[in-house]
MARVO-672681 format. One record per residue (C-alpha): x, y, z; residue number from 0. Coordinates in steps of 0.05 Angstrom, whole numbers, m for minus. Layout:
// MARVO-672681
      X      Y      Z num
      X      Y      Z NUM
...
***
This chain:
// MARVO-672681
      X      Y      Z num
      0      0      0   0
     25     69    m16   1
     15    118     41   2
    m15    185     28   3
     44    230     41   4
     83    284      5   5
    148    262    m29   6
    211    296     m5   7
    234    356    m45   8
    292    351    m92   9
    352    394    m75  10
    411    416   m117  11
    476    400    m83  12
    527    418   m137  13
    545    484   m105  14
    562    450    m39  15
    605    393    m64  16
    680    399    m56  17
    677    469    m27  18
    733    486     22  19
    710    541     68  20
    757    583    111  21
    727    630    161  22
    774    678    195  23
    752    703    262  24
    806    746    294  25
    863    698    306  26
    818    638    297  27
    817    603    229  28
    763    550    221  29
    786    501    168  30
    727    455    167  31
    708    425    101  32
    638    409     77  33
    617    350     36  34
    646    295     80  35
    599    236     72  36
    604    222     m2  37
    680    227      0  38
    689    178     58  39
    728    115     45  40
    697     48     58  41
    731     19    119  42
    741    m52    142  43
    705    m80    202  44
    704    m32    261  45
    711    m59    331  46
    645    m48    367  47
    654    m14    435  48
    646    m61    494  49
    621    m40    563  50
    686     m8    584  51
    714     16    517  52
    684     86    524  53
    693     88    600  54
    749    139    595  55
    703    188    557  56
    649    176    609  57
    697    193    665  58
    717    257    630  59
    643    277    626  60
    631    260    699  61
    693    296    723  62
    662    359    695  63
    588    341    706  64
    585    307    773  65
    526    260    787  66
    477    290    836  67
    430    240    870  68
    360    251    896  69
    339    185    928  70
    267    162    932  71
    286    126    996  72
    347    105   1035  73
    334     31   1030  74
    357    m24    983  75
    305    m80    974  76
    336   m119    916  77
    360   m182    951  78
    346   m227   1011  79
    403   m197   1051  80
    358   m137   1059  81
    323    m95   1061  82
    383    m52   1081  83
    384     19   1109  84
    437     58   1070  85
    429    124   1107  86
    501    136   1128  87
    513     61   1126  88
    531      5   1078  89
    486    m52   1058  90
    498   m124   1076  91
    532   m134   1009  92
    578    m73   1020  93
    542    m25    974  94
    534     48    994  95
    478     97    981  96
    511    130    920  97
    525     64    885  98
    454     40    901  99
    422    102    870 100
    468     94    809 101
    448     21    804 102
    374     40    803 103
    389     91    748 104
    423     36    707 105
    364    m10    717 106
    316     44    693 107
    359     58    632 108
    362    m16    616 109
    287    m23    621 110
    278     36    573 111
    331      9    525 112
    300    m61    527 113
    232    m31    508 114
    262      2    446 115
    305    m58    430 116
    245   m105    436 117
    204    m58    393 118
    259    m55    340 119
    268   m131    341 120
    193   m142    331 121
    192    m92    273 122
    254   m118    238 123
    233   m191    243 124
    162   m175    220 125
    185   m132    162 126
    237   m183    139 127
    182   m236    140 128
    137   m191    100 129
    186   m160     51 130
    247   m204     52 131
    316   m199     84 132
    345   m165     22 133
    296   m107     23 134
    340    m46      9 135
    353      9     59 136
    335     65     10 137
    325    133     42 138
    325    172    m23 139
    376    212    m61 140
    383    267     m9 141
    408    222     48 142
    477    190     40 143
    491    184    114 144
    431    140    126 145
    450    113    195 146
    499    159    231 147
    493    126    299 148
    500     55    271 149
    559     76    228 150
    595    110    286 151
    584     57    339 152
    578     m9    301 153
    619     10    240 154
    572    m17    187 155
    532     18    133 156
    466    m20    130 157
    444    m35     60 158
    387    m84     72 159
    338   m100    128 160
    379   m160    148 161
    439   m116    164 162
    399    m86    220 163
    397   m153    256 164
    472   m149    267 165
    462    m83    304 166
    407   m112    347 167
    449   m173    363 168
    505   m127    387 169
    458    m83    429 170
    424   m143    461 171
    492   m173    479 172
    514   m107    512 173
    449   m102    551 174
    461   m172    578 175
    529   m152    605 176
    502    m86    633 177
    443   m119    668 178
    490   m171    700 179
    528   m114    733 180
    465    m98    774 181
    468   m166    808 182
    484   m167    882 183
    559   m169    893 184
    578   m141    825 185
    593    m68    810 186
    603    m25    872 187
    625     44    848 188
    573     96    830 189
    615    126    773 190
    622     58    740 191
    547     47    746 192
    538    114    713 193
    587     96    657 194
    545     34    646 195
    482     76    645 196
    513    119    591 197
    529     56    552 198
    457     32    561 199
    434    100    534 200
    479     91    474 201
    448     23    461 202
    381     57    465 203
    403    106    412 204
    424     48    367 205
    360      8    374 206
    317     69    363 207
    354     84    298 208
    344     11    277 209
    270     14    291 210
    255     78    255 211
    298     65    195 212
    266     m3    186 213
    195     24    186 214
    213     84    143 215
    242     44     86 216
    196    m16     89 217
    130     21    101 218
    148     80     56 219
    142    133    109 220
    168    204     95 221
    244    203     84 222
    270    267    112 223
    212    306     83 224
    214    379    106 225
    144    389     77 226
    111    327    105 227
     35    333    105 228
     m7    360    161 229
    m52    310    195 230
   m111    319    242 231
   m102    321    317 232
   m151    326    375 233
   m215    297    404 234
   m258    338    359 235
   m229    308    295 236
   m258    239    311 237
   m326    226    279 238
   m360    186    334 239
   m419    172    287 240
   m374    121    252 241
   m345     58    282 242
   m280     78    317 243
   m216     38    325 244
   m166     66    375 245
    m93     44    373 246
    m50     56    435 247
     24     44    441 248
     86     49    398 249
     88     m7    347 250
     61     14    279 251
     51    m57    252 252
    m20    m70    280 253
    m43      0    259 254
    m14    m10    190 255
    m51    m76    185 256
   m116    m40    201 257
   m104     14    149 258
    m86    m39     97 259
   m149    m79    110 260
   m193    m17    105 261
   m162      1     38 262
   m166    m70     11 263
   m239    m74     32 264
   m258     m5      7 265
   m279     17     77 266
   m233     76     87 267
   m291    126     90 268
   m334     82    135 269
   m290     77    197 270
   m247    122    239 271
   m177     99    259 272
   m143    141    311 273
    m85    134    359 274
    m57    155    426 275
     18    161    441 276
     71    144    389 277
     28     93    352 278
    m14    153    331 279
     44    189    300 280
     71    128    264 281
      4    107    236 282
     m6    177    206 283
     65    172    177 284
     41    109    143 285
    m28    134    121 286
    m52    205    132 287
   m125    182    136 288
   m112    162    208 289
   m120    214    263 290
    m83    232    326 291
   m122    236    391 292
    m63    261    430 293
     m7    242    479 294
    m11    187    531 295
    m45    233    582 296
   m108    226    540 297
   m115    151    550 298
   m162    144    608 299
   m205    204    588 300
   m214    179    517 301
   m229    107    538 302
   m278    132    591 303
   m312    176    538 304
   m334    112    503 305
   m318    137    433 306
   m274     77    416 307
   m311     13    397 308
   m247    m27    391 309
   m183    m13    429 310
   m119    m43    399 311
    m59    m41    445 312
     13    m60    428 313
     71    m40    472 314
     99     14    517 315
     62     70    554 316
     m5     34    554 317
    m47     37    617 318
    m42    m33    647 319
   m116    m29    667 320
   m138    m15    596 321
   m178    m80    592 322
   m216    m65    656 323
   m231      7    634 324
   m252    m13    563 325
   m299    m68    587 326
   m337    m16    629 327
   m360     15    564 328
   m369    m51    527 329
   m310    m37    482 330
   m270    m94    451 331
   m196   m100    468 332
   m144   m133    424 333
    m73   m142    449 334
    m21   m150    395 335
     49   m164    424 336
     82   m210    474 337
    100   m149    516 338
     28   m139    538 339
    m17   m200    537 340
    m66   m175    591 341
    m84   m247    610 342
   m122   m256    545 343
   m125   m321    505 344
    m78   m326    446 345
   m125   m329    386 346
    m73   m316    332 347
    m87   m382    297 348
   m163   m379    303 349
   m208   m362    244 350
   m220   m287    241 351
   m296   m292    240 352
   m295   m339    300 353
   m252   m289    339 354
   m302   m233    322 355
   m359   m277    345 356
   m326   m295    410 357
   m309   m222    424 358
   m379   m196    410 359
   m414   m252    448 360
   m367   m240    507 361
   m342   m312    505 362
   m275   m280    518 363
   m258   m214    551 364
   m211   m196    494 365
   m162   m229    447 366
    m87   m234    439 367
    m71   m233    364 368
      2   m233    345 369
    m10   m227    269 370
    m16   m153    248 371
    m56   m171    185 372
   m106   m211    226 373
   m110   m154    276 374
   m132   m110    218 375
   m187   m156    196 376
   m214   m173    265 377
   m214   m102    291 378
   m250    m74    231 379
   m303   m129    230 380
   m314   m123    305 381
   m320    m47    303 382
   m370    m50    246 383
   m415    m98    283 384
   m407    m69    353 385
   m415      5    337 386
   m492      4    327 387
   m501    m33    393 388
   m456     15    432 389
   m486     78    401 390
   m546     74    447 391
   m504     57    508 392
   m492    110    561 393
   m418    118    574 394
   m410    177    621 395
   m454    207    677 396
   m498    265    657 397
   m480    335    681 398
   m537    335    732 399
   m512    268    758 400
   m443    298    768 401
   m475    351    812 402
   m510    298    854 403
   m447    255    860 404
   m405    315    879 405
   m452    329    938 406
   m427    264    969 407
   m356    292    976 408
   m333    290   1049 409
   m278    341   1035 410
   m225    294   1063 411
   m174    324   1015 412
   m140    258    996 413
   m152    269    922 414
   m109    331    925 415
    m56    300    970 416
    m42    242    923 417
    m46    282    858 418
     23    285    825 419
     11    358    809 420
    m30    377    870 421
    m89    395    826 422
   m146    424    868 423
   m192    366    854 424
   m230    371    920 425
   m244    444    909 426
   m270    429    839 427
   m316    374    865 428
   m343    418    921 429
   m358    472    870 430
   m392    420    825 431
   m436    400    884 432
   m461    471    884 433
   m476    467    810 434
   m412    501    785 435
   m374    454    738 436
   m325    507    713 437
   m265    482    753 438
   m275    411    727 439
   m281    439    657 440
   m216    477    665 441
   m180    415    688 442
   m202    380    625 443
   m189    435    575 444
   m123    459    604 445
   m100    388    618 446
    m82    405    689 447
   m109    335    704 448
    m75    283    661 449
   m121    229    685 450
    m74    183    722 451
   m134    162    765 452
    m96    163    830 453
   m149    208    862 454
   m203    156    849 455
   m163    103    887 456
   m164    146    949 457
   m235    174    947 458
   m276    153   1008 459
   m340    156    967 460
   m311    120    906 461
   m330    179    862 462
   m310    169    788 463
   m270    234    788 464
   m237    223    720 465
   m305    210    688 466
   m332    273    721 467
   m274    314    692 468
   m284    281    624 469
   m359    295    622 470
   m352    366    648 471
   m305    382    590 472
   m341    339    538 473
   m378    395    502 474
   m315    436    499 475
   m266    382    475 476
   m311    371    415 477
   m280    435    389 478
   m209    408    398 479
   m187    407    326 480
   m114    418    310 481
    m62    401    258 482
      5    367    269 483
     58    356    217 484
     68    283    200 485
    134    254    225 486
    187    271    173 487
    243    223    193 488
    317    240    189 489
    349    307    172 490
    375    308    101 491
    449    316     86 492
    437    378     44 493
    401    411    103 494
    462    398    146 495
    506    430     93 496
    463    491     92 497
    463    504    167 498
    524    467    194 499
    568    529    195 500
    516    576    226 501
    502    525    281 502
    575    510    298 503
    596    583    295 504
    535    607    333 505
    497    648    281 506
    437    602    291 507
    433    605    367 508
    416    532    378 509
    380    468    361 510
    325    452    412 511
    297    382    417 512
    230    376    452 513
    220    303    471 514
    192    259    526 515
    125    244    557 516
     65    284    580 517
     77    283    655 518
     74    359    655 519
     71    402    718 520
     22    452    688 521
     m7    421    625 522
     18    412    554 523
     10    485    535 524
     76    499    570 525
    113    456    519 526
     82    495    461 527
     99    561    493 528
    172    540    501 529
    173    518    428 530
    142    584    406 531
    192    625    447 532
    252    592    413 533
    221    592    343 534
    210    667    348 535
    283    674    366 536
    309    637    304 537
    327    572    338 538
    314    506    303 539
    262    465    342 540
    256    390    334 541
    201    349    367 542
    181    277    375 543
    128    235    408 544
     83    265    462 545
    121    330    460 546
    107    338    386 547
     33    326    399 548
     30    375    456 549
     60    428    412 550
      4    415    362 551
    m49    424    416 552
    m39    499    418 553
    m62    555    373 554
    m32    624    373 555
    m71    690    371 556
    m82    680    296 557
   m117    613    308 558
    m60    573    278 559
    m20    516    307 560
     56    524    306 561
     61    471    253 562
     18    514    207 563
     57    576    223 564
    128    549    217 565
    160    507    162 566
    187    437    174 567
    257    443    146 568
    321    439    187 569
    336    513    186 570
    327    576    228 571
    254    581    252 572
    242    509    230 573
    194    466    271 574
    207    393    255 575
    164    335    278 576
    215    280    271 577
    165    225    287 578
    154    179    346 579
    199    162    405 580
    244    119    362 581
    253    180    317 582
    293    213    373 583
    352    177    342 584
    350    227    284 585
    362    284    332 586
    427    254    356 587
    439    234    284 588
    434    306    260 589
    489    329    308 590
    533    271    286 591
    521    291    214 592
    544    362    230 593
    610    334    255 594
    618    290    194 595
    592    334    138 596
    614    402    162 597
    677    384    201 598
    697    323    160 599
    703    280    222 600
    703    206    203 601
    647    164    234 602
    668     91    238 603
    702     76    304 604
    708    150    322 605
    656    158    376 606
    697    199    425 607
    719    251    374 608
    648    259    348 609
    619    266    419 610
    675    315    438 611
    660    356    376 612
    585    358    393 613
    598    377    466 614
    645    435    450 615
    617    460    384 616
    545    442    368 617
    495    485    406 618
    442    433    418 619
    398    422    479 620
    341    375    495 621
    277    389    535 622
    241    329    565 623
    191    370    603 624
    142    314    617 625
    191    256    624 626
    156    198    658 627
    178    131    630 628
    242     91    636 629
    249    101    561 630
    255    176    572 631
    311    162    623 632
    348    120    571 633
    338    171    516 634
    364    229    559 635
    424    188    583 636
    440    168    511 637
    442    239    485 638
    482    261    547 639
    537    213    525 640
    540    248    458 641
    552    314    496 642
    481    341    489 643
    451    372    552 644
    379    359    571 645
    331    399    615 646
    276    360    649 647
    215    382    688 648
    206    380    763 649
    180    308    761 650
    245    288    726 651
    284    292    792 652
    249    227    809 653
    296    192    761 654
    343    199    821 655
    404    228    784 656
    425    292    750 657
    491    311    716 658
    508    380    744 659
    567    425    729 660
    598    468    783 661
    608    536    749 662
    649    564    807 663
    702    509    804 664
    749    534    751 665
    790    470    749 666
    728    433    722 667
    728    475    659 668
    799    466    634 669
    802    453    559 670
    855    426    513 671
    867    471    454 672
    884    421    400 673
    908    475    353 674
    960    504    400 675
    970    443    445 676
    957    486    506 677
    914    473    567 678
    870    535    576 679
    815    560    622 680
    747    550    591 681
    679    574    612 682
    621    531    639 683
    592    519    570 684
    549    479    571 685
    542    486    646 686
    502    422    659 687
    487    357    623 688
    422    338    658 689
    385    392    696 690
    316    392    729 691
    279    459    726 692
    224    479    774 693
    180    515    722 694
    174    534    649 695
    207    601    659 696
    269    572    691 697
    273    517    638 698
    269    567    581 699
    325    610    608 700
    368    549    624 701
    359    520    554 702
    383    584    522 703
    445    583    568 704
    459    510    553 705
    466    525    479 706
    531    563    493 707
    594    528    468 708
    669    543    474 709
    674    545    398 710
    625    604    391 711
    651    661    349 712
    646    732    377 713
    583    743    335 714
    554    676    354 715
    568    687    428 716
    535    756    424 717
    473    726    393 718
    468    670    444 719
    481    715    503 720
    431    765    478 721
    377    711    481 722
    401    688    550 723
    400    759    577 724
    334    776    544 725
    299    714    570 726
    327    723    640 727
    302    794    642 728
    235    775    612 729
    220    720    662 730
    259    741    724 731
    266    816    713 732
    341    817    723 733
    408    810    687 734
    436    741    706 735
    491    747    758 736
    535    694    724 737
    540    733    659 738
    614    747    673 739
    631    673    666 740
    610    673    592 741
    644    737    568 742
    712    721    539 743
    727    791    514 744
    690    856    499 745
    668    830    431 746
    623    778    464 747
    580    831    499 748
    512    840    466 749
    504    911    443 750
    433    917    472 751
    458    901    542 752
    528    929    538 753
    521    981    593 754
    488    933    642 755
    538    877    628 756
    599    923    633 757
    575    946    702 758
    572    874    726 759
    640    858    696 760
    671    918    731 761
    639    899    797 762
    665    828    793 763
    736    847    771 764
    728    810    705 765
    789    802    660 766
    791    780    587 767
    804    706    574 768
    845    671    521 769
    799    644    467 770
    804    570    455 771
    815    558    381 772
    801    484    378 773
    768    464    445 774
    769    391    467 775
    766    345    527 776
    809    295    490 777
    883    285    500 778
    934    320    455 779
    954    277    396 780
   1027    295    408 781
   1032    295    484 782
   1105    318    483 783
   1083    387    460 784
   1032    394    517 785
***
């Protein structure tokens, strides 16, 4: 089946090929050559890094960015020696509190990596079975560096689907070694646990790249398309008068099977197929007739609304009580992977019509079907037959019933105490008991309540609080109609050639990646406002997964979503939806391409040099504002190893570990100048690798600061500092007190703030610093000169 998407544009590259560019900046001469990929020489087999092979690089990072731990508790409960109190003590096995926290971080990263690796393994095996092992890895004429992470780490250039299995074999082997280190009586040093976590994050990067490349080439998804089509997003886009199939999870195969069956049966106009979480994005990449309900925070509300006749779940980020909740509304549930069987009978080998009959007659609570094509047939047939019956069924309480239920509230306050965001649920219910449902409506529309359901578990009166919120906002969410750009896939090589120099030299102030889940402190609008702030300031903004959907759920004063207002190319003011969670690999991949294409850095077997280049020269920063899952922990840790800082929201501190720089410790910021073979004083740029912000304002200011790099030119540093100063004054009303740490000489001072900055510099006794010409954390090649 050919998906309904726009083909990538053709670009002319002749001008860019074989162009040597010299840029003189004072005494600095940048001699970085463009056009690297097509000139690279095919290498022999590259040794794949084992658990300790990149340990030296990890230690360099952690020497500068020390792990900071925020324990959930002071106990270790992992073995039968315990549980052990580690507060100022050691456990029975000898482990201390720091090592135990680091071990828990490693376990979380491995869980996240295993989720992506299992997803990728499922996809690759399924697509090989469907299309053949020799199916070509064709990403189009504008992408020569088709797998930058794989090529850098594993040293192969995948040409067919079968080549991806070698990458998965390697990643799975490494995960086995890493997990074994968590056993009682193994690793005992926190820094080595952290090094292993960074390695787990790198394996996560690899497996995500495998997963997305496999589905892009085999399912003909957009291949780096900067003008990928807009698709519909929001509750209001779903036609509930038709049978509705809802897909939840991350694996596109079942959803693709549904879309294929609809097309083959000529039923595309007769049913609605929609999705929640990353499955939604990937199904719309496959076929733009599908619709996106929204991020994972929509799950319980949408299921309780009763709109979905059939709920198809695959893997990752699915509510584990989805069967229980769906059965309340007489919906059919189909599980589709071995990751989430829900206690349902395996009916994969049964006749499709018999499965439909058993489901509709409630002979079974639901079905486990491991064949994506059969999922398509069964779900469509079941939805068609079940929809008329369910159309007369009442799914939610009436508004007057909400008022009566609310009167039963005892005002115990437990709903507010257990709420992750301390949402004033009790106050809203008390108001509803007086006939005023406005507070419940606000919770629904502003997504202050993301329907975790914890409040219901504590309610003394067993009030269906999530259903009350859902019903209160029902008439308003029907107007929720937005547009989101379909996931475009990787950044094209020609786009890197166009903006590589402005990014490295600082003319484009930064590349901001908005990723992660929807565990937001104040609703998804905050994510969109951060994206808008940076887009208006000429940054490049990339998004994936739930973050990409939350950006789409916001309209500016002109009534347009940001995807309608800004183009999707990798350039200044570009807003790129890369795709689902696995598409995060293309964000790391873009920074790797900058090092290869712009700076001519070889890829194969050259991880440390690439990561060092990104850390010191590429102004990129991630925002995982609603990070919630173990996958988000693995993703953030993986990009940290490449030298890309990440800012997380206040809930992110629950991951137990941050990587914080100490700006006041000058010895932490020494740099090797590879051009002069001197050790010089650098500035805290970037200041942190993993930072938790308390609110959107703090996060926005910190992200701008974390785009600073030692390699910035005077013009680039002026531009970056101007945004940092401007945002700090906008949100906090002051000039940042640490501005002196980022001024190397008078040329760095932004003209707009020159008077204010000079006053601070004079007060602090600031002196000009030697500019590092080729900054690096790596050792000098000729140590005798150092």
